[in-house]
C-alpha positions in Angstrom: 167.8 45.8 -148.7 164.4 46.5 -147.2 164.1 49.9 -145.4 160.6 49.9 -144.5 157.9 47.1 -143.9 156.7 45.7 -147.1 153.0 44.9 -147.5 153.2 41.2 -147.5 149.7 40.8 -149.1 151.2 41.9 -152.5 153.0 39.3 -154.4 156.7 39.9 -155.3 157.3 40.6 -158.9 159.9 38.7 -160.8 162.3 41.7 -160.5 161.7 41.8 -156.8 162.4 38.2 -156.5 165.8 38.6 -158.4 166.8 41.3 -155.8 165.9 38.9 -152.9 168.0 36.2 -154.8 171.0 38.5 -155.0 170.6 39.4 -151.3 170.5 35.6 -150.6 173.6 35.3 -152.6 175.4 38.1 -150.8 175.0 36.3 -147.4 178.2 35.3 -145.6 177.5 31.6 -145.8 176.2 31.4 -149.3 177.9 28.6 -151.2 176.6 26.5 -154.1 173.2 27.8 -153.8 172.8 27.2 -150.1 173.0 29.3 -147.0 173.5 28.3 -143.4 170.9 28.7 -140.8 172.9 31.1 -139.0 172.3 33.6 -141.6 168.5 33.6 -141.5 167.8 36.3 -138.9 170.3 38.7 -140.9 168.6 37.9 -144.3 165.1 38.2 -142.7 165.8 41.6 -141.0 168.0 43.2 -143.7 166.7 41.9 -146.9 163.0 41.3 -146.0 162.5 43.5 -142.9 160.6 40.7 -141.2 159.4 41.3 -137.7 159.9 37.9 -136.3 160.2 37.3 -132.6 163.4 35.6 -131.3 161.1 32.4 -130.8 160.0 32.6 -134.5 163.8 32.9 -135.7 164.6 29.9 -133.3 161.8 27.7 -134.8 162.8 28.6 -138.4 166.4 27.8 -137.6 165.6 24.6 -135.6 163.5 23.4 -138.6 166.4 24.0 -141.1 168.9 22.4 -138.7 166.7 19.3 -138.2 164.7 19.0 -141.4 167.1 20.7 -143.9 170.6 19.7 -142.6 171.3 23.3 -141.3 170.9 24.9 -144.7 168.3 26.2 -147.1 168.7 26.1 -150.9 168.2 29.2 -152.9 165.4 27.3 -154.8 163.5 26.6 -151.7 164.0 30.1 -150.3 162.8 31.6 -153.7 159.8 29.3 -153.7 158.9 30.7 -150.2 159.2 34.1 -151.2 157.1 33.6 -154.3 154.2 32.6 -152.1 154.9 35.0 -149.1 151.8 37.1 -150.0 149.4 34.3 -149.2 149.6 32.0 -146.4 148.5 28.9 -148.2 151.1 29.5 -151.0 153.8 30.2 -148.4 152.9 27.0 -146.5 153.2 24.6 -149.7 156.9 24.2 -149.8 157.0 23.4 -146.0 154.1 21.0 -146.4 155.8 19.3 -149.3 158.8 18.8 -147.2 156.8 17.2 -144.4 155.2 14.9 -146.9 158.0 12.5 -146.3 156.7 9.7 -148.8 156.0 12.4 -151.4 152.4 10.8 -152.0 150.8 14.3 -152.1 148.8 13.7 -148.8 149.6 14.2 -145.1 149.7 11.2 -142.9 149.2 11.2 -139.0 153.0 11.1 -138.6 153.6 13.9 -141.2 150.8 15.9 -139.6 152.5 15.5 -136.2 155.9 16.8 -137.6 154.2 19.7 -139.4 152.1 20.7 -136.3 155.2 20.7 -134.0 156.5 23.4 -136.6 153.3 25.5 -136.7 152.5 25.7 -133.0 155.4 27.9 -132.2 153.7 30.7 -134.2 150.2 29.7 -133.1 149.9 27.8 -129.8 146.3 27.3 -130.2 147.0 24.6 -132.8 148.6 22.5 -130.1 145.2 21.0 -129.3 144.6 19.7 -132.8 144.7 16.0 -133.3 145.0 14.4 -136.7 141.3 13.4 -136.5 140.5 17.2 -136.0 142.8 18.0 -139.0 141.2 15.4 -141.2 137.7 16.5 -140.3 138.6 20.2 -140.9 140.9 19.9 -143.9 139.6 17.0 -146.0 137.2 19.3 -148.1 136.6 16.6 -150.9 135.8 14.0 -148.2 138.0 11.2 -149.7 139.4 10.4 -146.3 142.8 12.0 -147.0 144.3 15.4 -146.7 146.2 16.6 -149.8 149.0 19.1 -149.8 146.5 21.8 -151.1 143.9 21.1 -148.6 146.5 21.1 -145.9 147.7 24.6 -147.2 144.2 25.9 -147.1 143.6 24.5 -143.6 146.8 26.4 -142.5 145.6 29.6 -143.9 142.2 29.2 -142.3 143.7 28.4 -138.9 146.9 30.4 -138.8 146.2 33.4 -141.1 149.4 35.4 -141.1 150.7 34.4 -137.7 153.6 32.3 -138.9 154.8 33.9 -142.0 156.2 37.1 -140.8 
């Protein structure tokens, strides 16, 4: 259990990830590798000492209710924790989720869904259009935005605002 705020710019070691995994498995709703959305605030506050606002918790819980069926898998959680120290790495599991057709690129519809998730943590993104996103994120100028380009765009535009 986290007793003090951990510097989130430092990557978790494998042994720290194992402690987080055990904390995840100890949550009330843990069953067959999944935890209910309802346990997220407890896990975040007790095991991670996250300082999320009620709005941020609600956004995360709404995302999991809508997008993940009200649960998060242990593997998804550990992947998030593995990248928590760097916004672009932390963003990748979310971006991959919103890449509905799994082609490795973010379409206008996929961007809209992702943006609705991000604006709760950074309301300035609400004015972004897919065209803005394409111009800012398409660094190799191929006319598409890859998962990695999207992750870098999120880091540039959001910084740490949405990861705790």
